[in-house]
N, C-alpha and C positions, 0 to 999 in steps of 0.2 A: 016377734020381730027379731031379725038377726042383725042387730047393730053391734059393730065392733066398738069396744069401749074407748078406743083411741079416737073415735070420731066425735065423742062427746066433748063439746067445748064448754069450759067453765069460764065465766067472766067474773073477775074479782077486782077489788080495789085494795091498794096499799097506800097508807097515808103517812107522809113524813110530817109529823107535828113538831114544830121547832119553837124553841124559846131561847133567845140569845144564841149561844153556841152549843145548845143542848138539843137532843132529840128524844122524843118519848118512845120508849119500848115497853111492850106489854107481854105478860105471860097469860095465855088463855087457860081456862079450867079444863079444856078438852084437847085432844090431839097431842102432838108433840109439845112438851112444855118449855120449849126454848124461848128466849127473848125474841120478840118479833115486832115489826111495825104494825100498828093497829090497822084494821081493815076488815074486809068480809066479802061476801058474795053479792053480786049485783042481781037483783030480782028481775023477773020477767017484765019487760016493758019499762024498766027503770033506767034512767041515764046513769052512767058511772059516777058523774059528779054528785048526783042526788043520793046514790048509794054511799058515797064518801061522807056526805053531810049526815045521813041517817045513822050510819055506823058510829060516827064520832059522838052523835047525840046519845045513842043507846049505850055505847061502851064507856065514854068519858064524861057523859053528862054535860057536854059543852056544845053550844050552838056555834058552829064555825061556818061562816058564809064565804069567806074570801080565800079561794084556793087557787094555786098555780098548777096548771096541767104539766106534768113531767113526761107525758107520753105513755106508751104501752110496752110492756115487757111480754114477749111471747115465750112461754115456758111449757115444758112437759113434766108433769108430776103424776106418778102412779098411772101411767098410760093415758092420762087426760091431757089434752092441749088446753092450757090456761092462757087467757089474755088478762094480764094484770095491768089495770089502769092505775097509774101512779099520780098522786097529787101531793102538794105541799102547802102547808099553812104555817104562818108565823103567829105565835101567840104572845101578846104583850104580858099577859098574866098567866102564870103556869098552874093556876088552881084547877084541879079536876075533881069530879065526883064520880069515881069509877063504879061500874056495875059489877059487883062481886059474884054474880051468877055466871057472867061470861069471862071475867078477868080475875085471875088469881092475884096478880099485882101489876102495877104500872110504875115506871120510874123514869126520871130524866137522866140521860147519860151525855157526857161530853162527846161530840162527834169524833174526837180523836182518842177516846177512851171507852170503847164499847165493851160489854162483857164478852167472854170467850164463846159462850153458847148462844149465838144469834141464829135466826131463821135463815133458810137456804138463800133467799134473795135479798136479805137486808143490806149486805155490803154493796151489791150491784145497784140497788135502788138509791142508797145514800150517795154513791158515786155519781149517779145521774143528777141527784139533787145538788151536789157540789158543783157540777158542770153548769147547771142552770143558774146557780148563784153567781158564777164568775162571768157569765155572758151578759 
């Protein structure tokens, strides 16, 4: 099959997990090791919202049901067109039980004091989150 790699669409989720004025950033044990929003790939026939719930359960050990949809970011990475579905959840309790096979670390950061080495789309997604909070 002669499929150009740029025709492959990857559907992913990125989750803004917030507690007070802090957001959760994670470092994965694979890929680029920068601080990023938690998330992952949407499985075949899985709804993005269900992927968000599943990924947070797997990575953070938290069952989070109540998500706000922040829309979709259309991006191109490594010649793939990615559709990143963005969701946000507010946690009253910041306790996590992270999966150390997937995550090297997870940490809460103030929205206005993020570490310098964040993922490619982190700032853009957090800007979208801030707009949603103001509206």
